[in-house]
C-alpha positions as CSV (number, residue, x, y, z in Angstrom):
1,X,82.1,106.7,142.5
2,X,85.4,105.4,141.3
3,X,86.1,105.0,137.6
4,X,88.9,103.1,136.0
5,X,90.9,105.2,133.5
6,X,91.1,104.0,129.9
7,X,94.8,104.4,129.9
8,X,97.4,105.0,132.6
9,X,101.0,106.0,132.6
10,X,103.4,103.1,133.0
11,X,104.9,104.9,136.0
12,X,101.5,104.7,137.8
13,X,101.0,100.9,137.2
14,X,102.5,100.1,140.5
15,X,100.1,102.4,142.3
16,X,97.1,100.8,140.6
17,X,98.1,97.1,140.3
18,X,101.2,96.6,142.4
19,X,103.3,95.7,139.4
20,X,106.7,97.3,139.0
21,X,107.3,99.3,135.9
22,X,110.2,97.1,134.8
23,X,108.0,94.0,135.1
24,X,105.4,95.7,132.9
25,X,108.0,96.4,130.2
26,X,109.3,92.8,130.4
27,X,105.8,91.5,130.0
28,X,105.2,93.8,127.0
29,X,108.4,92.7,125.4
30,X,107.7,89.0,125.9
31,X,104.1,89.5,124.6
32,X,105.4,91.4,121.5
33,X,107.8,88.5,120.7
34,X,105.1,85.9,121.1
35,X,102.7,87.8,119.0
36,X,105.2,88.3,116.2
37,X,106.0,84.6,116.3
38,X,102.3,83.7,116.1
39,X,101.5,86.4,113.5
40,X,99.0,88.3,115.7
41,X,98.7,91.7,117.4
42,X,100.2,91.8,120.9
43,X,97.6,91.8,123.7
44,X,99.8,94.1,125.8
45,X,101.2,97.2,124.2
46,X,102.9,100.3,125.6
47,X,102.0,103.5,123.7
48,X,104.4,106.5,123.7
49,X,103.3,110.1,123.5
50,X,106.4,112.3,123.7
51,X,108.2,111.4,126.9
52,X,105.2,109.8,128.4
53,X,104.4,106.1,128.1
54,X,100.8,104.7,128.5
55,X,99.1,101.3,128.7
56,X,95.4,100.4,128.2
57,X,94.0,99.3,131.5
58,X,91.6,96.8,130.0
59,X,94.5,95.1,128.1
60,X,96.6,95.0,131.3
61,X,93.8,93.6,133.4
62,X,93.1,90.9,130.7
63,X,96.8,90.0,130.5
64,X,97.1,89.7,134.3
65,X,94.0,87.5,134.5
66,X,95.2,85.3,131.7
67,X,98.7,85.0,133.3
68,X,97.1,83.8,136.6
69,X,94.7,81.4,134.8
70,X,97.5,79.8,132.7
71,X,99.8,79.5,135.8
72,X,97.0,77.7,137.7
73,X,96.5,75.3,134.8
74,X,100.3,74.6,134.5
75,X,100.7,74.0,138.2
76,X,98.1,71.1,138.3
């Protein structure tokens, strides 16, 4: 039985999702800027705990899904 963790370290994102850590940080930065402009909370946030950085897996999965859906709509 495999369970998805609630949060994972940003350094492990590539192992789970095949996304490079620098891409994750770029996405989080872009999402933070868009959220600030629109006056809402960012959908993709990186949480720091000491020297470790974490991301919520559910938020990352939703963000990836929405990115793919929006790119499919734009390409039509």
